[in-house]
C-alpha positions as CSV (number, residue, x, y, z in Angstrom):
1,X,-30.5,-102.0,-13.3
2,X,-27.8,-104.5,-14.3
3,X,-30.3,-106.7,-16.0
4,X,-31.8,-103.7,-17.9
5,X,-28.3,-102.6,-19.0
6,X,-27.5,-106.1,-20.3
7,X,-30.9,-106.3,-22.2
8,X,-30.4,-102.9,-23.8
9,X,-26.9,-103.7,-24.8
10,X,-28.0,-107.0,-26.5
11,X,-30.8,-105.2,-28.4
12,X,-28.6,-102.4,-29.5
13,X,-25.9,-104.8,-30.7
14,X,-28.4,-106.8,-32.9
15,X,-30.8,-104.3,-34.3
16,X,-31.0,-101.2,-32.2
17,X,-34.7,-101.5,-31.1
18,X,-36.1,-102.3,-27.7
19,X,-39.3,-101.6,-25.7
20,X,-39.4,-99.8,-22.4
21,X,-42.1,-100.3,-19.7
22,X,-42.1,-99.0,-16.1
23,X,-41.0,-95.6,-17.4
24,X,-43.0,-93.5,-15.0
25,X,-45.1,-91.7,-17.6
26,X,-48.7,-91.5,-16.3
27,X,-51.1,-93.6,-18.5
28,X,-53.5,-90.7,-18.4
29,X,-50.9,-88.4,-20.0
30,X,-50.0,-90.9,-22.7
31,X,-53.7,-91.4,-23.4
32,X,-54.3,-87.6,-23.6
33,X,-51.4,-87.2,-26.0
34,X,-52.7,-90.0,-28.3
35,X,-56.3,-88.7,-28.1
36,X,-55.0,-85.2,-28.9
37,X,-53.4,-86.5,-32.1
38,X,-56.6,-88.4,-33.0
39,X,-58.6,-85.2,-32.5
40,X,-56.3,-83.1,-34.6
41,X,-56.3,-85.5,-37.6
42,X,-60.1,-85.6,-37.5
43,X,-60.3,-81.9,-38.1
44,X,-61.4,-80.6,-41.4
45,X,-58.6,-80.0,-43.9
46,X,-58.9,-76.3,-43.7
47,X,-58.3,-76.4,-39.9
48,X,-55.3,-78.6,-40.2
49,X,-53.8,-76.4,-42.9
50,X,-53.5,-73.7,-40.3
51,X,-50.5,-75.7,-39.1
52,X,-49.2,-76.4,-42.6
53,X,-45.5,-77.1,-42.7
54,X,-43.4,-74.6,-44.7
55,X,-41.0,-76.2,-47.3
56,X,-37.6,-76.9,-45.8
57,X,-38.8,-76.7,-42.2
58,X,-39.4,-79.4,-39.6
59,X,-42.5,-78.1,-37.8
60,X,-46.0,-78.2,-38.9
61,X,-48.7,-80.4,-40.6
62,X,-48.2,-82.4,-43.7
63,X,-50.3,-84.9,-45.6
64,X,-48.3,-87.2,-47.9
65,X,-51.1,-89.4,-49.1
66,X,-52.9,-88.4,-52.3
67,X,-55.8,-89.5,-54.5
68,X,-53.5,-91.1,-57.0
69,X,-51.2,-94.1,-56.5
70,X,-47.5,-94.1,-57.1
71,X,-45.5,-97.2,-56.1
72,X,-45.0,-97.1,-52.4
73,X,-46.2,-93.5,-52.0
74,X,-46.2,-92.5,-48.4
75,X,-49.7,-92.8,-47.0
76,X,-49.7,-90.7,-43.8
77,X,-50.4,-87.4,-42.1
78,X,-48.0,-85.9,-39.6
79,X,-47.9,-83.0,-37.2
80,X,-44.4,-82.0,-36.0
81,X,-43.2,-79.5,-33.5
82,X,-40.0,-78.7,-31.5
83,X,-39.4,-79.1,-27.8
84,X,-36.6,-77.1,-26.1
85,X,-35.0,-79.1,-23.3
86,X,-34.2,-77.8,-19.9
87,X,-30.9,-76.0,-19.5
88,X,-28.2,-76.9,-17.0
89,X,-30.0,-75.0,-14.3
90,X,-33.1,-77.2,-14.8
91,X,-35.2,-74.4,-16.3
92,X,-37.8,-75.6,-18.7
93,X,-39.1,-73.6,-21.7
94,X,-42.7,-73.4,-23.0
95,X,-41.7,-74.0,-26.7
96,X,-44.5,-76.5,-27.4
97,X,-47.3,-74.5,-25.7
98,X,-46.0,-71.4,-27.5
99,X,-46.2,-73.2,-30.9
100,X,-49.8,-74.3,-30.5
101,X,-50.8,-70.8,-29.2
102,X,-49.8,-69.5,-32.7
103,X,-52.5,-71.8,-34.2
104,X,-55.4,-70.2,-32.3
105,X,-57.2,-70.4,-29.0
106,X,-58.8,-73.7,-29.9
107,X,-55.4,-75.4,-29.9
108,X,-54.4,-74.1,-26.5
109,X,-55.3,-77.2,-24.6
110,X,-53.6,-79.4,-27.1
111,X,-50.4,-77.3,-26.6
112,X,-50.7,-77.8,-22.8
113,X,-51.0,-81.6,-23.2
114,X,-48.0,-81.9,-25.5
115,X,-45.9,-79.5,-23.4
116,X,-46.4,-81.9,-20.5
117,X,-45.8,-85.0,-22.7
118,X,-42.6,-83.6,-24.2
119,X,-41.3,-82.8,-20.7
120,X,-42.0,-86.4,-19.7
121,X,-40.2,-87.6,-22.8
122,X,-37.2,-85.5,-21.8
123,X,-37.1,-87.4,-18.5
124,X,-37.5,-90.8,-20.3
125,X,-34.7,-90.1,-22.7
126,X,-32.4,-89.0,-19.9
127,X,-33.0,-92.4,-18.2
128,X,-32.5,-94.3,-21.5
129,X,-29.3,-92.4,-22.2
130,X,-28.1,-93.3,-18.7
131,X,-28.6,-96.9,-19.4
132,X,-26.8,-96.6,-22.7
133,X,-23.9,-94.9,-21.0
134,X,-23.7,-97.7,-18.4
135,X,-23.9,-100.3,-21.2
136,X,-20.9,-98.6,-23.0
137,X,-18.9,-98.4,-19.7
138,X,-18.8,-94.6,-19.6
139,X,-21.3,-94.0,-16.7
140,X,-24.9,-93.1,-16.5
141,X,-24.4,-89.3,-16.5
142,X,-21.9,-89.2,-19.4
143,X,-24.3,-88.0,-22.1
144,X,-26.4,-85.6,-20.1
145,X,-24.5,-82.4,-21.1
146,X,-24.8,-83.3,-24.7
147,X,-28.6,-82.8,-24.7
148,X,-29.0,-80.0,-22.1
149,X,-30.7,-76.9,-23.7
150,X,-31.1,-78.8,-27.0
151,X,-34.2,-78.8,-29.3
152,X,-35.8,-82.2,-30.0
153,X,-38.6,-83.0,-32.3
154,X,-42.1,-84.4,-31.5
155,X,-44.1,-85.9,-34.3
156,X,-47.7,-87.2,-34.3
157,X,-48.3,-89.8,-37.0
158,X,-51.6,-90.8,-38.6
159,X,-51.8,-93.7,-41.1
160,X,-55.3,-93.8,-42.6
161,X,-56.8,-97.0,-44.0
162,X,-55.6,-97.6,-47.5
163,X,-57.7,-99.4,-50.2
164,X,-54.5,-100.8,-51.8
165,X,-51.9,-101.2,-49.0
166,X,-49.7,-103.4,-51.1
167,X,-49.0,-100.4,-53.4
168,X,-48.0,-98.0,-50.7
169,X,-46.1,-97.5,-47.4
170,X,-46.8,-95.3,-44.4
171,X,-43.1,-94.5,-44.3
172,X,-40.4,-96.0,-46.5
173,X,-37.3,-97.7,-45.2
174,X,-35.1,-95.3,-43.4
175,X,-32.7,-94.8,-40.5
176,X,-33.5,-91.9,-38.1
177,X,-30.9,-89.1,-38.1
178,X,-31.7,-88.3,-34.5
179,X,-29.8,-89.7,-31.5
180,X,-32.8,-91.7,-30.1
181,X,-36.4,-92.1,-31.1
182,X,-39.0,-92.9,-28.5
183,X,-42.3,-94.2,-30.1
184,X,-45.7,-94.7,-28.5
185,X,-48.0,-96.8,-30.6
186,X,-51.8,-96.5,-30.1
187,X,-53.8,-99.7,-29.5
188,X,-52.9,-103.0,-30.9
189,X,-52.6,-102.1,-34.6
190,X,-49.1,-103.0,-35.7
191,X,-47.3,-101.3,-38.6
192,X,-43.7,-100.6,-37.5
193,X,-41.3,-103.1,-39.1
194,X,-37.5,-103.5,-38.6
195,X,-35.1,-105.1,-41.1
196,X,-33.4,-107.9,-39.2
197,X,-31.3,-110.5,-41.0
198,X,-32.7,-109.5,-44.4
199,X,-36.3,-109.8,-43.4
200,X,-38.9,-107.3,-42.2
201,X,-40.0,-108.1,-38.6
202,X,-43.0,-106.4,-37.0
203,X,-42.7,-104.6,-33.7
204,X,-45.9,-105.6,-31.9
205,X,-47.4,-102.8,-29.7
206,X,-47.1,-103.6,-25.9
207,X,-49.7,-101.8,-23.7
208,X,-48.1,-98.8,-22.1
209,X,-44.6,-99.5,-23.5
210,X,-42.4,-97.2,-25.6
211,X,-40.5,-98.5,-28.6
212,X,-36.9,-97.1,-28.6
213,X,-34.4,-97.1,-31.4
214,X,-30.9,-95.9,-31.9
215,X,-30.4,-93.1,-34.4
216,X,-27.6,-92.2,-36.7
217,X,-26.5,-89.2,-34.5
218,X,-25.9,-91.4,-31.5
219,X,-23.4,-93.4,-33.4
220,X,-21.5,-90.2,-34.3
221,X,-22.1,-88.1,-31.2
222,X,-20.2,-90.5,-29.0
223,X,-17.1,-89.3,-30.8
224,X,-17.1,-85.8,-29.3
225,X,-17.6,-86.8,-25.7
226,X,-15.3,-89.7,-26.1
227,X,-12.4,-88.2,-27.9
228,X,-10.4,-87.7,-24.6
229,X,-11.1,-91.1,-23.3
230,X,-8.7,-94.0,-23.2
231,X,-9.8,-96.0,-26.2
232,X,-7.3,-98.8,-25.6
233,X,-10.0,-101.3,-24.9
234,X,-11.9,-100.6,-28.1
235,X,-11.6,-103.2,-30.8
236,X,-10.5,-101.8,-34.2
237,X,-13.5,-102.7,-36.3
238,X,-15.7,-101.1,-38.9
239,X,-19.5,-101.4,-38.9
240,X,-20.7,-103.9,-41.5
241,X,-23.4,-102.8,-44.0
242,X,-27.1,-103.6,-43.7
243,X,-28.9,-105.7,-46.3
244,X,-29.9,-104.1,-49.6
245,X,-33.1,-102.0,-50.0
246,X,-35.6,-103.7,-52.3
247,X,-38.3,-101.0,-52.5
248,X,-39.2,-98.0,-54.6
249,X,-41.3,-95.0,-53.6
250,X,-41.7,-91.3,-53.8
251,X,-41.8,-89.3,-50.6
252,X,-43.9,-86.2,-51.0
253,X,-42.8,-84.8,-47.7
254,X,-39.5,-83.6,-49.2
255,X,-40.1,-84.4,-52.9
256,X,-37.3,-86.9,-53.3
257,X,-37.3,-90.1,-55.5
258,X,-36.2,-93.3,-54.0
259,X,-34.7,-95.5,-56.7
260,X,-34.9,-99.3,-56.7
261,X,-31.3,-100.4,-56.5
262,X,-29.5,-103.3,-55.0
263,X,-27.2,-101.5,-52.6
264,X,-26.3,-101.7,-48.9
265,X,-27.9,-98.9,-47.0
266,X,-26.0,-98.6,-43.7
267,X,-22.8,-96.8,-44.2
268,X,-19.6,-98.4,-42.8
269,X,-18.6,-95.1,-41.3
270,X,-18.1,-95.8,-37.6
271,X,-14.4,-96.6,-37.3
272,X,-13.9,-98.0,-33.8
273,X,-10.9,-95.8,-33.2
274,X,-13.3,-92.9,-33.1
275,X,-16.6,-94.3,-31.8
276,X,-17.4,-95.8,-28.4
277,X,-20.1,-98.1,-29.7
278,X,-17.5,-100.3,-31.5
279,X,-19.9,-100.9,-34.3
280,X,-22.2,-102.9,-31.9
281,X,-25.0,-100.3,-31.5
282,X,-26.9,-100.0,-34.8
283,X,-29.1,-97.5,-36.4
284,X,-31.2,-100.0,-38.3
285,X,-33.6,-99.7,-41.2
286,X,-37.2,-99.6,-40.3
287,X,-40.5,-98.7,-42.1
288,X,-44.2,-98.3,-41.4
289,X,-46.8,-100.2,-43.4
290,X,-50.5,-99.4,-43.7
291,X,-53.7,-101.5,-43.5
292,X,-56.7,-101.9,-45.7
293,X,-59.4,-101.3,-43.0
294,X,-57.5,-100.2,-39.9
295,X,-56.1,-96.8,-39.1
296,X,-53.0,-96.4,-37.1
297,X,-51.6,-93.6,-34.9
298,X,-48.3,-93.2,-33.1
299,X,-46.3,-90.5,-31.3
300,X,-42.6,-90.2,-32.0
301,X,-40.1,-88.2,-29.9
302,X,-36.8,-87.6,-31.7
303,X,-34.0,-86.8,-29.2
304,X,-31.5,-84.4,-30.8
305,X,-28.2,-83.0,-29.4
306,X,-27.6,-79.3,-28.8
307,X,-27.3,-77.4,-32.1
308,X,-23.8,-76.2,-31.4
309,X,-22.4,-79.6,-30.6
310,X,-19.6,-80.5,-33.0
311,X,-18.8,-83.9,-34.2
312,X,-15.4,-84.7,-35.8
313,X,-15.3,-87.9,-37.6
314,X,-16.0,-85.7,-40.6
315,X,-15.4,-82.0,-41.1
316,X,-16.5,-79.8,-38.2
317,X,-20.3,-79.4,-38.2
318,X,-23.2,-78.7,-35.9
319,X,-26.5,-80.5,-35.4
320,X,-28.2,-77.5,-37.1
321,X,-26.1,-78.2,-40.2
322,X,-27.0,-81.9,-40.1
323,X,-30.7,-81.1,-39.7
324,X,-30.6,-78.7,-42.6
325,X,-29.0,-81.3,-44.8
326,X,-31.5,-84.1,-43.8
327,X,-34.4,-81.8,-44.7
328,X,-33.0,-80.9,-48.1
329,X,-31.0,-83.8,-49.3
330,X,-31.2,-86.7,-46.9
331,X,-30.2,-90.1,-48.2
332,X,-29.8,-93.4,-46.4
333,X,-27.2,-95.2,-48.3
334,X,-23.5,-96.2,-48.0
335,X,-22.3,-92.7,-48.9
336,X,-24.7,-90.5,-46.9
337,X,-22.2,-88.9,-44.6
338,X,-19.6,-88.6,-47.4
339,X,-22.2,-86.7,-49.4
340,X,-22.8,-84.5,-46.3
341,X,-19.1,-83.9,-46.1
342,X,-19.0,-82.8,-49.7
343,X,-22.0,-80.5,-49.0
344,X,-20.0,-78.9,-46.2
345,X,-16.8,-78.6,-48.3
346,X,-17.4,-77.2,-51.8
347,X,-14.7,-77.8,-54.4
348,X,-11.6,-75.7,-53.8
349,X,-11.3,-72.4,-55.6
350,X,-14.6,-72.9,-57.3
351,X,-16.4,-70.1,-55.4
352,X,-19.6,-72.2,-55.7
353,X,-22.0,-72.9,-52.9
354,X,-21.9,-76.4,-51.4
355,X,-23.8,-79.0,-53.4
356,X,-24.7,-82.6,-53.1
357,X,-23.1,-84.9,-55.6
358,X,-25.0,-87.5,-57.6
359,X,-26.0,-90.5,-55.4
360,X,-23.8,-93.6,-55.8
361,X,-26.5,-95.9,-54.4
362,X,-30.1,-95.7,-53.4
363,X,-31.5,-92.5,-52.0
364,X,-34.1,-92.1,-49.3
365,X,-36.2,-89.2,-48.0
366,X,-35.9,-88.2,-44.3
367,X,-38.7,-88.8,-41.9
368,X,-37.4,-86.4,-39.2
């Protein structure tokens, strides 16, 4: 355990990504979940459209690739759905199975598979959060309450072969707004890349292993649970910015343009007086690339806090507020959270609804 804690701490301090094996998820369940995604994406378009995602929502099917090319156009299909975590009494919900039941009887078995898979992911994320708590010196059970009875997001990703992969991306550079992301990659086809020291580094699939990365919310959610702690041992530092983004693309998922600008993307918002991570644990930029002849599939489980949890580094807000913002206006730049704060606080005496001001640096569409 001590070795695992040290390894995770080192990874989170450098780039926020690590792989987990020996997690206890049966290989047969992981295989069934991957095969279920493969089967869904092979369905005729009309069948997949039964699960079509409504604008402004998180759940459902979407196909972002198109017959025309735009620089770095996302080239992917996704199926997303929510999972309600067990409450404090340990009672599970059937959110996932219920969602698939709305799609028709022929989706019932798929719903059963993903219900079981999401419950397994819930246990995996509990174990990971325990290790993170130990690595931060607050104890393994410290974050459990934060995620009880919460709603996380499960996403199946499919990246078809692309005739001109140099002109597109599966997913553009972004940081995940969730607390943690647990990714299962299918086979030995790589595609996930992380920006480390100014260069894109591939994350090679390891058989049976999950790729885990720190999300933006983990860097902020530590504030609420840590506000009553003795912070005397925390060094007073500010997180440094990540390297500049050097890509352009248009993400059809949320219809936002990403401008090519030379601007740091990771906001220096985590003042150490208010965050337990001391700027050591990073939510780092990553992207997904596509291949000319090989298809790629993955399963991503986005761990999210309970919707009514309030964070205080910025004005009082809930996870539901943050999720709504990311779906409508998400940007990954140096002023993302400041823009969110402005969205929460409209100009005084104006009587106007909250709006997002013009971006000061590059903008980026959400992938959650």
